[in-house]
N, C-alpha and C positions, 0 to 999 in steps of 0.2 A: 468382381466388383471395384468400382473407381471411387475412391474417397478423395475429396478436396477439403484442404484446410485453409482458411484465410487467417494468416497470422503465423508468426515463428517463434513466441515466446513461452512463458511458462504453461499456459493453459494448453496450446498447441502441442508441446512437447510432451506434456503429462498424458494428453489424449491418445498421442501416437505409441506411447510406450504401453499404454493399458490396450489398446487395439491390437498391438502386436503380440501380446500375450494369448490372444484368441484366434487370431488370424495373421498368418505369417505370409500370405500369399497374393492378397489384393493390392493393387496399386494405390499409392498414395502421392498426391500432388500438393506441395506447399507454396503459397504465394505470400510474399511478404514485401512491403513497401521500402523496408529497410534493406540496405545492400549487403549488410553484415551477416555472417552466420549467427547462429543463436548464441545468445550470451545471457548473463545475468544481470538484470537491471538492479537487483538489491544491493549489488556490489559497487555500483558506481560512485557513492561517496566514498568508498575505502579507496577506490581507484585515484579519486580526484586528491583525496589525502595522502597519497604516495604510498599506502600500506600494501597495495599489491599492484603489479603490473599489468598492462593493457592485456597482455596474452592470457593473463589468468582469469579474464572476464568471460571468455569463450568456453563452452561446453564442449568436452571431447567429441569428436566426430562420430556420428552413429550411436551415441549413448541412448538416446532417447527413442531412435528411429527403430530399434529391433535390429539394425544392421542389413536391411532388405527393402528394395524397392520403394524408395522415398525420392521423389523428384522435386527439386526446389526452383522456383523463378523468384530469385532475391532483386530488389530494387524494381519491383513491379506494383502496381496498384490495381485493385479491383474496381472497375469503374461502374458494372452493372451485374446483378445476378438475375439471370433468366430461371426463374423456379420451376414453371412448367416443363420446360425443354431441358432443364438441368444442365445449365452451362454458365460458367464465369466469362465475363469479357474484360480483358486487361487493357490498362493503358497503352500497351505496346502493340495493340491489334490482335493479340493471341487469344484464342477461346479454349477453355478447359471444360471439358465435359465430366460430369460426376453421377454417381448413384446416390451417395450420401454426402452432405455438406457440414462442415463444422466451421462455424463463425467464431474466430477468437481474435478478431481485429484490433483487440485492446482499446486503449484510450489516449487522448492527447491532452497536453497541459492547457489550462482554460487561459486565455489572453484577454488581457484587460484592455479597455478602450479610454485613454486618456490624451487629452490634447497635448500634442508634441510628440506623441508615441511613434515609434518606428521600430519595427520588428528587427530590423537588422542588428540594432545595438541594444535591444532587450533579450535576456537570455533565459532558458529553462534548463534545469538539470533532468532530462527524461531520457535521452538515447546517449549511446556510446560517443556519438559525434558532438553532442552538447557537452559532454564531460571534458573531452579534448579540447574543445574550443574554450570553455571556461577555464581550465587549468593553465592555458597559456594566458588568457586574459588577467588572472590573478598574479601572475609573475611581474614584479616591479610596481604593482598597483597600490595606492594608498587607502582609498575609502570605497567602500562596498556598500551597496543597499539592496536589502533583502525585502520584497513586499510578499507578506504572507507569513504567519506565525506558526507554521506547522512543523512538522519533523523534518522535512527536506530542508527548509530555510534554516533551521537551527543547527542541523548537521553541517551545513555550508559554512553558517556562522562561526561555528568551532573550528572549522578548517582555516578560515580567514584570520580568526584570532591568532592562530598558532603560526601564521604567516606575518603577525605584527601589522595587520591592518586595521583601519578604524571602521567598525561595522555599525550598521543602523538596520535595525528591525522594525517594520511597519506592519501592523496588524489592524484590521477594520473593527474586529470585534473586541469586547472588553478584556479578554485574556488570551495568553499564548495557547497553542495546542488545544483549540476549543472543541474538537471532536474527540479528544482523549482525556483531557484533564477537566476536573472541576475547579473552582474558584481556589480553593486552599492548595491543591497540587500546583496550579499555575502560578500561584504566589512563590512557591519554592523554586519553580524553575526560573521564573523571572529574576528572583533575588540572585541565584547561580550565575545566571547571564550577565546581569548588570556588574556583578562582582568582577567579572572578567573583563570588564570595560565595553561591553556592548550597550549602545543606546538603544532602548526599547520604547517604541511609540504605539499604544494601543487605542482604541477608538479613534483611528486616524485613516484617513484616505488620501490618495495622492490626486492633488487638482490639475497638476500641469507638470510637464518634464520638458526643460528646455536644454537642447545640446548646444553646447558653446563653441566657437571656432576652434580651439585647441583639442576639443575631442571630449572634454569632461561634460558633465552634466550639472544642471542647477533644478533641484527638485523642489516642487512647491507643494507642501502638504494643504489640504483644505483648511486648517488652522495651525497657527503657529509659524516659525520663522523657516524660511527656506535654507537648504543645505547642499552641499556638493557632494558628487559621487563620482567615481571613475568608471566603476562597473554596477550594472543593475540586474538582478536576477529575481524571477517571478516565480512564485510557487503558491498558488491560491487554489489549487484544485485540478481535477481532471474531468475530461467529458468523454463517454464511450464513441467510438467510432462506427456511428451507425448511418453515415450520410450515404451509403451506396445501397441501403437496404429498402425494399419496397415496403414502408409501412403499412400499406393496405393489404399485404398478403401475410407479413409477419408482424405479430403484435409488438409494438415498441412503446414503452413508457419512458422512464430515464434512460434505460438500457433495453436490449431485447429480452422479452419476459420468456422465462423457462420454467418447466415444472421439475420435480425432483430427478427426473432422468436427463436433465439438460435439454429436452426436447423443446422446441419452440412450437408456435401455433401451425406451422406448416409441416406436413410429412417429410421425413427423412432429412429435415434441417435442424442441426444443434446448435447451442451457443455455449460459450464458457470464457471464464475470465473477466476482466474488466468491462466488456461489451455486455455480459449478462445481468440481468436483473433476477435472482433468483431467491429461493426459499432461505429462511434464517433459522436458526436451530433453537431460538427462544422465543418464538410465536409473533415476531414482528411483521410487518407486510413485507412482500419481495422487495429486495434491495439490491443495488449495485455495491459491491464491496471490492474496491480497486486495490487489493492486497495480493502480493505474489503468492503467499500460503492459499488464500482463496482460490486463486487461479489454477493451481496444481491440484487442489480437491476437485473442482469443476472439470477440469480435464479429464480426471482419472474415470469419473462417472461417465462423462461423454464418450470417451473413447471405448469403455466398456460396452455400453449400449450400441454405439454404432456397429461394434463387432456382432451384436445379437444376444450379448450376456447382460440380461437384465439386472441393472443395479440402480439402487436409489440412494439419493444424497439426502444426509441427516440434516442439512441446512447449515448455512455459513455462521461462523461465530466472529468473524473478524479478528481483529487483534493484531498487535505488532509489538517489536521490542527496538528501541532505539539508545544509542549511548552519545552523550556529548556533554561538556562541561562538567566533567566528573559524576555525571549522574547516568543511571539506567532507568528508562521510563518503558513500562510495558502495559497492555490491556488486552482485553478478550471480551466478546460478547456486548450485552446491552450496558450501556453507562449512563442511563437517565433514569433518575427517580420519578416515580408518578403515584397515582392512587393506589396502584396495585403492586408497585415495585419500591422498595424501600433500600436505603443504603446505610451501611455500617462502616465506620472508619477506624482506623488506628494511625498512630504517629509516635515517633520517639520524642523525647523531651528536648531535644537538640533541633529539630525541625529539619533533619537529613533524611529522613524515612517517613513515607506516608503510603497508605493504601486504604482502597474502599472497596467493599463487597457489595453488589446490588443482588437482591433476592425478591422473590415472588412466592408467598404462601411457604416460606422457609427453603424453598428450592433456589440456589445459585442461578442468576442469568448473566452475570457478567462482574467483571472486576477490573482496577487498576492499581498500580503500583508503582511507587517512585523511591529509588535509593540506590542499592548495590545491585550488581548482576545476581547475586545470591538471592536477594530479596525477590528479584523479577522471576526466578525459577518456580516460585509459587503457582505461576500463572499454567504452567504445564498440567499440574494437578486439577486446578479449578477447570481447565477447558474439558477434562474428561467428566468431571462432576456435573458441569452444565450438559454435556451431550447424554449422560446418563440419568440425569434429573435427580442427583443424589447430593447430600450435603458433603461439604468438603470433608475429607479425612481427618482424623485427628493425628497431627504430626508428632505429638509429644509436648513436652513443656515450652510454652511461649517463650520467646527470647527478649520481649519488652515488658519490663516491669508494670508498667501502668495498666496498659491492656490485660496483662496476664491477672491481675486483680479483678478486672472486670470480668474477665472469662470465668473464674473462680465463682463470682456472685451469679453469674447467667447458668452456670452448670456445665459439666464437659460435654454434654451431647448437643449444645446449642450450636446453630450454625455460625454465630458470631465468635464463640469459643475457638471453633475449629479453624475459623477464618485466621485467627491472630497470630497463628504461628505457622508460616508456610513451611513445607517440607524442603528438604535439601536436595535438590536435583542438579542435572547437568546445566551448566551456565547457558543463557541464551545465546544463540549464534552457533552452538556447538554442531548444529546439524549441516553447517555450511564448511567444516574443515575438510579441506580437501576437494571441495565442489568449487571450481571455478565459475 
């Protein structure tokens, strides 16, 4: 059997590893438009910060490939997929035959359309080449503009502050990290960022960017005074790489639609990772979840099914953990209140720790936490409870006096009481130790 894989990141590697557990003889061909061997995208901010070296980004050779029969075409793009004749056509003119296909082509940063915009001078932190380029640009520069108020922007802002740069963050929505935090959590984050000297402009869009003769930029917001920048980095989201897919044969919405086996609407064609739009674990409509952890889960299910081992995906939970400006921020699952989902929150009296649990009919569907790494460890237990549809376990005496009193009033078996005191678990990021 011939297996073709489009992509060479988390979903593809996880799929190959899972496939090789059941089939060690079939040929596997990997096509990737990146020229580099497989590396960990989630570690790019740490590389940019100088906490790890470039070589530590790459995975050990053969770790995910099972050590047998994996042929790679790096620096090549798939221009067309012939689903009926089962062939890939590459930009190099090469043709790759397959019996089964995994599309794990990932996503690309969203590019803004602004008068004066020039892609040669506007940057995204998405690939290893981006990180190397940005690292060079930040040396000796004074003023940085970050367009977008999500996790990537704020991690880069923290790095720039440590380099003594003047930093401005522009977010078009009313608050920072709008996909993760509610208004109260965003207030805590914004306060910490402003305290570090970062200028934060919410409800703001860029009207025009003017490049000056000396190479600097004059940035004109839609309202307010213009300001200068030496470097501009954009992080306003990503889009699945589906341009080479025949949407008439493979069902595509925001991403490629897949079932709980990662099977697309076309036989023998699977999709996983950022490019796939699949089931959720909390009953929401299929969604694209552009996270490393979700890509790994997708890939494991896809790889097993491609090998003929029927495996079903319980659905994505999303979630992420990041650290910057002395805060650890994490989330998992559904993060919106509605007529059927309610939120219960806790915070300490000093405003340094904040968390919120979302539940439906007494069963947790999501949560967010902001505070220390120890606080964020609660998300691991919550994740298991969401998947098993059980209330969070009783971890013992709550650590925060105010919520503890509320918990006693509600009773020891209430979901809210259990939520108030996260259990002590391994610190977020521990799974990456020793994993470049």
